[in-house]
C-alpha positions as CSV (number, residue, x, y, z in Angstrom):
1,X,-0.1,0.2,0.1
2,X,0.9,4.0,-0.1
3,X,4.1,4.0,-1.2
4,X,4.7,0.4,-2.1
5,X,2.2,0.6,-4.1
6,X,3.6,3.2,-6.5
7,X,6.8,2.0,-5.9
8,X,5.3,-1.5,-7.5
9,X,3.4,0.6,-10.4
10,X,6.7,2.0,-11.0
11,X,8.5,-1.5,-11.2
12,X,5.6,-3.2,-13.3
13,X,6.1,-0.2,-16.3
14,X,10.0,-1.0,-16.1
15,X,11.6,1.9,-14.0
16,X,14.6,2.0,-11.9
17,X,12.9,3.2,-8.2
18,X,14.4,3.6,-5.0
19,X,12.8,4.0,-2.3
20,X,13.3,6.2,0.6
21,X,10.9,6.3,3.7
22,X,11.0,5.6,7.8
23,X,10.6,2.5,9.1
24,X,10.7,1.1,12.6
25,X,12.9,-1.6,14.3
26,X,10.1,-4.6,14.0
27,X,8.9,-7.7,11.9
28,X,6.7,-5.3,9.6
29,X,9.6,-3.1,8.1
30,X,11.7,-6.7,7.6
31,X,8.4,-7.9,5.4
32,X,8.6,-4.5,3.6
33,X,12.2,-4.9,3.0
34,X,11.6,-8.3,1.6
35,X,8.9,-7.3,-1.1
36,X,10.6,-4.3,-2.2
37,X,13.9,-6.9,-3.3
38,X,11.0,-8.9,-4.2
39,X,9.8,-6.5,-7.2
40,X,13.1,-5.1,-7.8
41,X,13.2,-1.9,-5.6
42,X,16.0,-0.3,-4.5
43,X,15.6,-0.1,-0.4
44,X,17.1,3.0,1.2
45,X,14.7,2.9,4.0
46,X,16.0,4.5,7.4
47,X,15.1,2.5,11.0
48,X,13.6,4.6,13.8
49,X,13.1,2.9,17.2
50,X,10.2,3.2,18.9
51,X,8.4,3.5,15.6
52,X,5.7,1.6,14.3
53,X,6.0,0.4,10.7
54,X,2.3,0.9,9.2
55,X,0.5,-1.9,8.5
56,X,-3.0,-2.4,6.7
57,X,-5.3,-4.7,6.6
58,X,-8.0,-4.9,4.3
59,X,-11.2,-6.8,4.6
60,X,-12.8,-7.7,1.0
61,X,-16.0,-9.3,0.4
62,X,-17.7,-10.5,-3.2
63,X,-14.7,-7.9,-5.0
64,X,-15.4,-5.2,-2.5
65,X,-13.3,-3.9,0.1
66,X,-15.8,-3.7,3.2
67,X,-13.3,-2.2,6.0
68,X,-9.4,-1.4,6.7
69,X,-7.7,-1.2,10.2
70,X,-4.0,0.4,10.6
71,X,-1.4,-0.3,12.8
72,X,1.0,2.5,12.5
73,X,3.0,5.7,13.9
74,X,1.9,9.3,12.6
75,X,4.0,11.2,14.6
76,X,7.0,13.2,13.0
77,X,9.9,11.7,12.4
78,X,12.7,12.4,14.7
79,X,15.5,15.6,13.5
80,X,17.6,12.5,12.9
81,X,15.7,10.5,10.6
82,X,14.7,13.9,8.8
83,X,18.7,14.8,8.4
84,X,19.3,11.3,7.2
85,X,16.7,11.9,4.3
86,X,18.2,15.1,3.5
87,X,21.9,13.6,3.7
88,X,21.0,11.1,1.1
89,X,18.9,13.7,-1.5
90,X,21.9,15.9,-1.5
91,X,24.4,12.9,-2.6
92,X,22.2,11.5,-5.2
93,X,19.0,13.5,-6.2
94,X,20.8,13.8,-9.4
95,X,21.2,9.9,-10.4
96,X,17.4,10.3,-10.8
97,X,15.0,11.4,-13.3
98,X,11.6,12.4,-11.5
99,X,11.0,12.7,-7.6
100,X,7.6,11.2,-6.3
101,X,6.0,12.4,-2.6
102,X,4.0,10.3,-1.7
103,X,2.2,12.3,1.5
104,X,-0.3,9.9,3.6
105,X,0.0,12.3,6.7
106,X,2.1,9.7,8.3
107,X,5.0,12.1,9.9
108,X,7.6,11.7,7.3
109,X,6.7,14.7,4.7
110,X,6.8,17.6,7.5
111,X,6.4,20.8,5.9
112,X,9.8,22.1,6.0
113,X,11.3,18.6,4.6
114,X,8.5,18.7,2.0
115,X,10.2,22.5,1.1
116,X,13.2,21.5,1.3
117,X,13.3,18.5,-0.9
118,X,11.1,20.2,-3.7
119,X,13.4,23.4,-3.5
120,X,16.5,20.6,-4.1
121,X,14.6,19.0,-7.3
122,X,14.0,22.0,-8.6
123,X,17.4,23.4,-8.5
124,X,18.3,20.0,-10.7
125,X,15.9,20.6,-12.9
126,X,14.0,17.4,-11.5
127,X,10.5,17.1,-11.8
128,X,8.6,16.5,-8.4
129,X,4.9,14.8,-8.2
130,X,3.0,14.7,-5.3
131,X,0.1,12.9,-4.1
132,X,-0.9,15.5,-1.5
133,X,-2.7,15.2,1.7
134,X,-5.0,17.7,3.8
135,X,-6.3,20.5,3.1
136,X,-3.3,23.2,3.1
137,X,-1.4,22.7,0.1
138,X,1.5,25.4,0.5
139,X,3.8,23.0,1.6
140,X,4.1,21.4,-2.3
141,X,4.4,24.9,-3.6
142,X,6.9,25.0,-7.0
143,X,5.7,21.0,-7.4
144,X,5.6,20.1,-11.0
145,X,2.1,18.6,-10.5
146,X,-0.2,17.4,-7.4
147,X,-3.1,14.6,-8.1
148,X,-5.5,15.6,-5.4
149,X,-9.2,14.1,-6.4
150,X,-12.3,16.5,-7.0
151,X,-13.1,16.6,-3.0
152,X,-9.7,16.7,-2.1
153,X,-9.4,19.6,-4.8
154,X,-12.4,21.4,-3.5
155,X,-11.6,21.5,0.3
156,X,-7.7,22.8,-0.6
157,X,-9.5,25.6,-2.4
158,X,-12.4,26.2,-0.2
159,X,-14.6,25.9,-4.1
160,X,-17.9,24.0,-4.1
161,X,-17.0,22.3,-7.3
162,X,-20.6,21.5,-8.8
163,X,-19.8,22.0,-12.0
164,X,-17.6,22.5,-14.8
165,X,-16.9,26.4,-14.2
166,X,-16.3,25.7,-10.4
167,X,-14.1,22.5,-11.7
168,X,-12.1,25.1,-13.4
169,X,-11.9,28.1,-10.8
170,X,-10.5,25.1,-8.5
171,X,-8.2,23.6,-11.1
172,X,-6.6,27.2,-11.5
173,X,-6.1,28.3,-8.0
174,X,-4.8,25.0,-7.3
175,X,-1.9,26.3,-10.1
176,X,-1.5,30.0,-9.5
177,X,-1.4,29.4,-5.4
178,X,0.7,26.6,-5.3
179,X,3.1,27.4,-8.6
180,X,2.5,24.4,-10.3
181,X,4.1,23.8,-13.9
182,X,0.4,21.7,-14.3
183,X,-2.7,21.6,-12.7
184,X,-4.7,18.7,-12.7
185,X,-7.9,17.1,-10.7
186,X,-8.6,13.4,-11.2
187,X,-12.7,12.9,-11.6
188,X,-13.2,9.6,-10.7
189,X,-15.6,7.8,-13.3
190,X,-15.3,11.4,-15.5
191,X,-11.2,10.7,-16.1
192,X,-8.8,13.5,-15.8
193,X,-8.9,17.2,-15.8
194,X,-5.9,19.4,-17.5
195,X,-6.0,23.0,-16.2
196,X,-4.9,25.9,-18.2
197,X,-5.2,29.5,-19.0
198,X,-8.8,29.2,-17.5
199,X,-10.0,26.0,-19.5
200,X,-10.0,22.3,-18.8
201,X,-9.5,19.7,-21.1
202,X,-10.9,16.6,-20.3
203,X,-9.7,12.7,-20.8
204,X,-12.5,10.6,-20.3
205,X,-12.2,7.9,-18.4
206,X,-11.5,4.3,-20.1
207,X,-12.3,2.0,-17.5
208,X,-15.1,-0.6,-18.4
209,X,-14.8,-3.5,-15.5
210,X,-14.3,-1.7,-12.1
211,X,-13.7,-4.6,-9.7
212,X,-11.5,-3.0,-7.0
213,X,-10.5,1.2,-7.0
214,X,-7.7,0.4,-4.3
215,X,-4.4,2.4,-5.3
216,X,-6.1,3.8,-8.6
217,X,-4.7,6.9,-7.7
218,X,-0.8,5.1,-6.5
219,X,-1.3,4.1,-10.5
220,X,-2.0,7.6,-11.7
221,X,0.7,9.1,-9.7
222,X,3.0,6.3,-11.1
223,X,2.3,6.5,-14.5
224,X,2.6,10.3,-14.9
225,X,5.8,10.2,-13.4
226,X,7.0,7.4,-15.8
227,X,5.5,9.4,-19.2
228,X,7.0,12.5,-17.3
229,X,10.4,11.2,-17.1
230,X,10.0,10.5,-20.9
231,X,9.7,13.8,-21.6
232,X,5.9,13.4,-23.0
233,X,3.6,16.3,-23.1
234,X,1.3,16.6,-20.1
235,X,-1.3,15.7,-22.3
236,X,0.2,12.4,-23.4
237,X,1.6,11.7,-19.9
238,X,-2.1,12.0,-18.7
239,X,-3.8,9.6,-21.4
240,X,-1.2,7.5,-20.4
241,X,-2.0,7.6,-16.7
242,X,-5.6,7.0,-17.7
243,X,-4.9,3.6,-19.5
244,X,-2.8,2.3,-16.8
245,X,-5.6,3.2,-14.3
246,X,-8.3,1.4,-16.6
247,X,-5.7,-1.8,-16.6
248,X,-5.5,-1.5,-12.6
249,X,-9.3,-1.3,-11.7
250,X,-10.1,-4.0,-13.5
251,X,-8.0,-6.1,-11.2
252,X,-8.6,-7.2,-7.3
253,X,-6.1,-5.3,-4.8
254,X,-3.9,-2.7,-4.9
255,X,-2.8,-3.8,-8.5
256,X,-0.2,-2.7,-11.6
257,X,-0.3,-2.4,-15.1
258,X,3.0,-3.5,-17.6
259,X,3.4,-1.8,-20.8
260,X,2.5,-4.9,-22.3
261,X,-1.1,-4.3,-20.6
262,X,-1.6,-1.2,-21.4
263,X,-0.8,-1.4,-25.0
264,X,-3.2,-4.4,-24.9
265,X,-6.0,-2.5,-23.7
266,X,-5.3,0.4,-26.3
267,X,-5.5,-2.2,-28.9
268,X,-8.8,-3.6,-27.3
269,X,-10.6,-0.3,-26.8
270,X,-12.7,-0.3,-30.1
271,X,-12.3,-4.0,-30.6
272,X,-14.5,-5.6,-28.3
273,X,-17.0,-6.9,-31.3
274,X,-18.7,-5.3,-34.2
275,X,-22.0,-5.0,-32.2
276,X,-20.0,-2.5,-29.9
277,X,-19.4,-0.4,-32.7
278,X,-22.8,1.3,-32.7
279,X,-23.0,4.0,-30.4
280,X,-25.1,6.9,-29.4
281,X,-24.0,10.9,-30.6
282,X,-22.7,11.7,-26.8
283,X,-20.6,8.5,-26.5
284,X,-18.9,9.3,-30.2
285,X,-18.2,13.0,-28.9
286,X,-16.4,11.3,-26.0
287,X,-14.4,9.2,-28.2
288,X,-13.5,11.5,-31.1
289,X,-12.2,14.1,-28.5
290,X,-10.5,11.6,-26.8
291,X,-8.7,10.5,-30.0
292,X,-8.2,14.3,-31.3
293,X,-6.3,15.0,-27.9
294,X,-4.3,12.1,-28.3
295,X,-3.1,13.3,-31.7
296,X,-5.2,11.2,-34.0
297,X,-7.1,11.8,-36.9
298,X,-11.1,11.2,-37.0
299,X,-12.5,11.2,-40.1
300,X,-16.5,11.4,-40.8
301,X,-18.8,10.1,-43.2
302,X,-22.3,9.4,-43.6
303,X,-25.0,7.6,-45.9
304,X,-28.2,5.4,-46.0
305,X,-26.3,2.2,-46.9
306,X,-29.2,0.8,-47.7
307,X,-27.6,-2.9,-49.9
308,X,-24.2,-2.6,-49.0
309,X,-22.1,-3.6,-52.2
310,X,-18.6,-3.1,-53.2
311,X,-18.7,0.5,-53.9
312,X,-19.9,1.4,-50.8
313,X,-17.0,-1.0,-49.1
314,X,-14.2,0.7,-51.9
315,X,-15.5,3.9,-50.9
316,X,-15.0,3.4,-46.9
317,X,-11.8,1.5,-46.9
318,X,-10.7,4.6,-48.8
319,X,-12.0,7.3,-46.4
320,X,-10.5,5.2,-43.7
321,X,-7.6,5.6,-45.2
322,X,-7.5,9.1,-44.7
323,X,-7.2,9.5,-40.7
324,X,-7.0,6.9,-38.2
325,X,-10.5,6.8,-36.5
326,X,-13.5,6.6,-38.9
327,X,-17.0,7.2,-37.3
328,X,-20.1,6.5,-39.7
329,X,-23.2,8.1,-39.4
330,X,-26.0,6.4,-40.7
331,X,-29.4,7.4,-41.4
332,X,-32.6,6.0,-39.5
333,X,-35.1,3.9,-41.3
334,X,-37.5,7.0,-41.2
335,X,-35.1,9.6,-42.5
336,X,-34.1,6.8,-45.3
337,X,-37.9,7.1,-46.0
338,X,-38.2,10.6,-46.3
339,X,-35.3,10.8,-48.8
340,X,-35.8,7.7,-50.4
341,X,-39.4,7.3,-50.6
342,X,-42.2,4.5,-49.1
343,X,-40.5,1.8,-50.5
344,X,-37.4,2.0,-48.6
345,X,-34.5,1.1,-46.8
346,X,-34.9,-2.5,-48.3
347,X,-32.8,-3.1,-45.1
348,X,-33.5,-1.8,-41.2
349,X,-31.7,0.6,-39.4
350,X,-30.3,-1.9,-37.1
351,X,-29.4,-4.5,-39.9
352,X,-27.7,-1.7,-41.9
353,X,-25.3,-0.9,-38.9
354,X,-24.4,-3.9,-38.0
355,X,-23.1,-4.6,-41.8
356,X,-21.4,-1.5,-41.3
357,X,-20.0,-2.0,-38.1
358,X,-19.0,-5.7,-39.4
359,X,-16.0,-3.6,-42.0
360,X,-12.7,-3.4,-40.6
361,X,-12.9,0.3,-42.3
362,X,-15.7,1.4,-39.7
363,X,-14.5,2.0,-35.9
364,X,-17.9,3.9,-35.3
365,X,-21.5,3.8,-36.0
366,X,-24.1,6.5,-35.2
367,X,-27.4,6.6,-36.2
368,X,-29.3,9.7,-36.7
369,X,-32.8,10.7,-38.1
370,X,-32.7,13.9,-39.2
371,X,-32.6,14.9,-43.2
372,X,-28.4,15.5,-43.1
373,X,-25.8,14.9,-40.6
374,X,-25.1,18.6,-39.3
375,X,-26.0,17.9,-35.9
376,X,-23.1,15.1,-35.9
377,X,-20.8,16.8,-37.4
378,X,-21.2,20.2,-35.6
379,X,-21.0,18.4,-32.1
380,X,-17.9,15.6,-33.2
381,X,-16.1,18.1,-35.1
382,X,-14.1,15.4,-37.2
383,X,-10.3,16.6,-38.6
384,X,-11.7,15.5,-41.7
385,X,-14.7,15.1,-43.5
386,X,-15.5,12.8,-46.2
387,X,-17.9,12.7,-49.1
388,X,-18.7,11.2,-52.8
389,X,-17.3,13.3,-55.5
390,X,-20.4,13.7,-57.0
391,X,-20.2,17.1,-54.3
392,X,-17.7,19.8,-54.6
393,X,-15.7,20.4,-51.2
394,X,-17.5,23.4,-50.5
395,X,-21.0,22.0,-50.9
396,X,-20.9,19.2,-48.6
397,X,-22.8,19.8,-45.3
398,X,-20.6,20.9,-42.3
399,X,-18.2,22.1,-44.9
400,X,-17.5,25.3,-42.7
401,X,-17.8,23.4,-39.1
402,X,-14.8,21.0,-40.2
403,X,-12.7,24.0,-42.0
404,X,-13.1,26.5,-39.5
405,X,-11.5,24.5,-37.1
406,X,-8.6,23.4,-38.5
407,X,-10.1,20.1,-40.3
408,X,-10.4,19.5,-44.3
409,X,-13.1,17.8,-46.4
410,X,-12.2,15.8,-49.3
411,X,-13.9,13.5,-51.7
412,X,-13.5,10.0,-52.9
413,X,-14.7,8.7,-56.2
414,X,-17.3,6.3,-56.7
415,X,-16.8,3.0,-58.2
416,X,-18.7,3.3,-61.4
417,X,-21.8,1.5,-62.0
418,X,-22.2,0.4,-58.4
419,X,-25.1,2.3,-56.5
420,X,-28.4,0.9,-54.2
421,X,-30.5,2.4,-56.4
422,X,-29.1,-0.2,-59.4
423,X,-28.7,-3.2,-57.4
424,X,-32.4,-2.8,-56.7
425,X,-33.3,-2.1,-60.4
426,X,-31.1,-5.5,-61.5
427,X,-32.8,-7.6,-58.6
428,X,-36.4,-6.3,-60.1
429,X,-35.5,-6.7,-63.8
430,X,-33.5,-9.3,-64.5
431,X,-32.9,-11.9,-60.9
432,X,-29.7,-9.6,-60.0
433,X,-27.5,-10.7,-62.6
434,X,-24.5,-8.5,-62.7
């Protein structure tokens, strides 16, 4: 638990980790040392006589934590232990890429020690990440970032976080008052908020199955440290932490996420089965925003796709090649009937959606009931808008929205002689011979 879980998460990601803390002269300390050795963490624990090494016991029933009881010391560590920590950091801090402060208010990270450690790290251009505790965050001033949750951020800023505006206000207050390089707030089932210039970038949660949230905050801290040590930007670092957290909450207990598990999770996000590709507009907007923030290009096209033929498949394949994620807007039965006549569609909207979802080129299908997909385009705001070459780009519905937001509108030639209307005519006239 605690800093040990952060260290374990870092090792699982492939980092070289040193644990610097204070323990008692007891059996629990020996077990802690053994566990650190077993997972590959360098042990720099300082023994202080008269202290109890923290021992936490959790009671789990039907995959849920019912209660926890602790045996530990929470008084401030001795001056001697304090000096040993400072001495170690003065001699060794430049050997590290990142300093993590896991503060559980157990007497180790006093105000003065925390301030001195942050000052040392800043002097050597080493990022400092802290999981804060308490309502007064002043001792963390100058840290690279903190990882409070919404409740903790509300208490620390005295701002009642009840909507997006108050959330942004709290995030910016933390950034400005504590002089943070980055301000983030973890939002539980709503993901992670990143605050800059009185605006919030929200990365939605990726968790699909949640069995146990124990230690998820530790995973976020460890993953952020790992990513920032690799010199990635804060958006990419938070996206990486989001994926790692999604992996660990699907396990029981204080779990970890390996790089392989995170990559596998990312690869499976949109591949649970073609039935899962049919999604509501609200989910499509979240997915599109997530991919755009991760630097991927979202492509949008639309149509009735009544009787799927080679021309459709070729068109969609070419559309997908223009970007990374293809979202297809599909007219509902009512919409098709208004546009094509009372005898259409031949196939109902669900059947059409499932056939399209079965295509490798199509990542998501969103139904719309209007005559045009303008509402979908205005909310999804794709990077690339695709239509058939029988349109001029500036005539395509959504052209203004996409281009004003820095996107592009492209056309793709249809396969000559292939259309749903022609297919129906052949079926009626000569039994469907090609």
